[in-house]
C-alpha positions in Angstrom: 14.4 -5.9 46.3 13.7 -3.3 48.9 16.5 -0.9 49.9 17.7 -2.3 53.3 17.1 -0.5 56.5 20.2 -0.5 58.8 18.1 1.3 61.4 14.5 0.7 62.2 12.3 2.0 59.4 8.5 2.0 59.8 7.9 1.6 56.1 10.6 -1.0 55.4 9.2 -4.4 54.5 12.5 -6.0 55.4 12.6 -4.3 58.8 9.0 -5.5 59.4 10.0 -9.1 58.5 12.9 -8.9 61.0 10.6 -7.9 63.8 8.4 -10.9 63.0 11.3 -13.2 64.1 10.5 -15.1 67.3 12.9 -14.5 70.2 13.1 -16.2 73.7 11.5 -14.2 76.4 10.8 -14.4 80.2 7.7 -13.0 81.9 8.4 -10.3 84.5 5.1 -10.8 86.4 2.1 -13.0 86.6 0.0 -12.6 83.4 -3.6 -13.7 83.8 -5.5 -15.1 80.8 -2.4 -14.9 78.7 -1.6 -18.6 78.6 -2.5 -18.8 74.9 0.8 -17.1 74.1 2.6 -20.3 74.9 1.1 -23.4 73.1 3.0 -25.7 75.6 1.4 -24.0 78.6 -1.7 -25.9 79.9 -2.8 -23.2 82.3 -4.8 -20.1 81.1 -2.3 -17.9 82.9 1.4 -17.3 82.5 3.3 -17.3 85.8 6.2 -15.0 86.6 9.6 -16.0 85.3 8.0 -18.2 82.6 10.1 -18.7 79.4 8.5 -18.7 76.0 9.1 -17.4 72.4 7.4 -14.3 71.1 7.7 -12.2 67.9 10.3 -9.5 68.4 7.8 -6.7 67.8 5.8 -7.7 70.9 8.8 -7.1 73.1 9.6 -3.8 71.3 6.1 -2.4 71.7 6.0 -2.8 75.5 5.6 0.2 77.9 9.0 1.0 79.4 7.5 1.7 82.8 5.6 -1.6 83.1 7.1 -4.3 80.8 5.5 -7.7 80.8 8.4 -9.6 79.1 12.2 -9.5 79.1 13.9 -10.6 75.9 16.6 -13.2 76.2 19.6 -13.4 73.9 19.1 -16.2 71.3 21.6 -19.0 71.2 23.1 -17.9 67.9 24.6 -14.9 69.8 25.8 -16.9 72.8 29.4 -17.3 73.9 29.4 -20.9 72.4 28.7 -19.5 69.0 31.2 -16.7 69.5 34.0 -19.3 69.8 32.8 -20.9 66.5 32.9 -17.5 64.7 36.3 -16.9 66.1 37.6 -20.2 64.8 36.6 -19.4 61.2 33.6 -17.2 60.6 33.8 -17.8 56.8 32.7 -21.4 57.1 29.6 -20.6 59.2 26.4 -20.6 57.1 24.8 -17.6 58.7 21.8 -17.9 56.3 21.0 -21.3 57.8 21.3 -20.0 61.4 19.0 -17.0 60.7 18.3 -15.2 57.4 18.4 -11.8 59.3 21.4 -12.5 61.4 22.9 -9.0 61.5 19.6 -7.1 61.5 18.1 -9.2 64.4 21.4 -9.0 66.2 21.3 -5.2 66.1 17.9 -5.3 67.7 19.1 -7.7 70.4 22.0 -5.3 71.4 19.5 -3.2 73.4 18.8 -6.2 75.6 22.4 -7.2 76.0 24.0 -5.5 79.0 27.4 -7.1 78.4 27.8 -5.7 74.9 28.9 -9.1 73.8 26.4 -9.2 70.9 27.6 -5.9 69.4 31.2 -7.1 69.6 30.3 -10.4 68.0 28.5 -8.8 65.1 31.4 -6.4 64.4 34.1 -9.1 64.5 32.0 -11.6 62.5 31.2 -9.1 59.8 34.8 -7.8 59.7 36.1 -11.4 59.1 33.4 -12.5 56.6 33.6 -9.4 54.4 37.0 -10.5 53.2 35.7 -13.8 52.0 32.7 -12.1 50.5 34.9 -9.8 48.5 37.0 -12.7 47.2 33.8 -14.7 46.1 32.5 -11.7 44.2 35.7 -11.4 42.3 36.6 -15.0 41.7 33.4 -17.1 41.8 30.3 -15.1 40.7 26.7 -15.6 41.9 25.9 -18.7 39.9 28.0 -21.3 41.7 27.3 -20.3 45.3 24.3 -21.3 47.4 23.9 -17.8 48.8 20.6 -18.7 50.5 22.2 -20.9 53.2 25.8 -19.4 53.2 24.8 -15.7 53.4 22.2 -13.9 55.5 20.1 -11.0 54.2 22.7 -8.1 54.2 25.5 -10.4 52.9 23.3 -11.6 50.0 22.7 -8.1 48.9 26.4 -7.1 49.2 27.3 -10.3 47.3 24.8 -9.7 44.4 25.9 -6.0 44.1 29.5 -7.0 44.3 29.1 -9.5 41.4 27.3 -6.9 39.3 30.0 -4.3 39.9 32.8 -6.7 39.2 31.2 -7.7 35.9 30.8 -4.1 34.9 34.4 -3.5 35.7 35.6 -6.5 33.7 33.5 -5.4 30.7 35.0 -2.0 30.9 38.5 -3.4 31.0 37.7 -5.5 27.9 36.4 -2.4 26.1 32.9 -3.6 25.9 30.0 -1.2 25.7 29.9 0.1 29.3 28.9 3.7 29.8 30.6 5.2 32.8 28.7 8.2 34.0 30.2 11.2 35.9 28.9 11.8 39.4 26.8 14.9 40.1 29.6 16.3 42.1 32.1 16.1 39.2 29.5 17.6 36.8 28.8 20.5 39.1 32.5 21.2 39.5 32.9 21.4 35.7 30.0 23.7 35.4 31.4 26.1 38.1 34.8 26.2 36.3 33.2 27.5 33.0 32.6 31.2 32.4 29.3 32.6 31.0 30.7 32.6 27.5 31.5 28.9 27.6 35.2 29.2 28.1 36.9 27.5 31.1 37.7 30.0 33.8 41.3 30.3 34.9 42.0 28.6 38.2 43.1 31.0 40.9 
């Protein structure tokens, strides 16, 4: 699995996949010979203020001085869903709503003048991380349908949490688990030793 990109990364396959997600848009001017962008449009042109869905990267690559489209906030980040998340965010299957819920939401914040999306992402993640931690410690990754319950970032956190919890349990049971010192700890020990190999006296 690729290392996730929490900020746009040109070489990240995961980030590229996120920008392929289709988002609702509205045209800001008449677009001639662009009717093919909307399969439901019978005319060869797109009129001003026409709503359609386009891949996110199309909106992101526009010229700032002369944009053709304005991105609209998807329903999953609307006020109605916000109330659902507030009621009990842990019961919402984010993976079923959108497999890149947080990553896509971060992109959509730049089109949200009310800052409602950023607040929703923060509160939802804050609430769900508690349940995610409990599942890692008490359930394991074999008895949970992580595809529908968790979105992309949550799935990775869940898998890593299960692995870490298993390693810790093995260590407590005195199984063969090699705990390595961090580079910082190793460097500190090296600095505390004198050239003849004897530990230096601390000042």
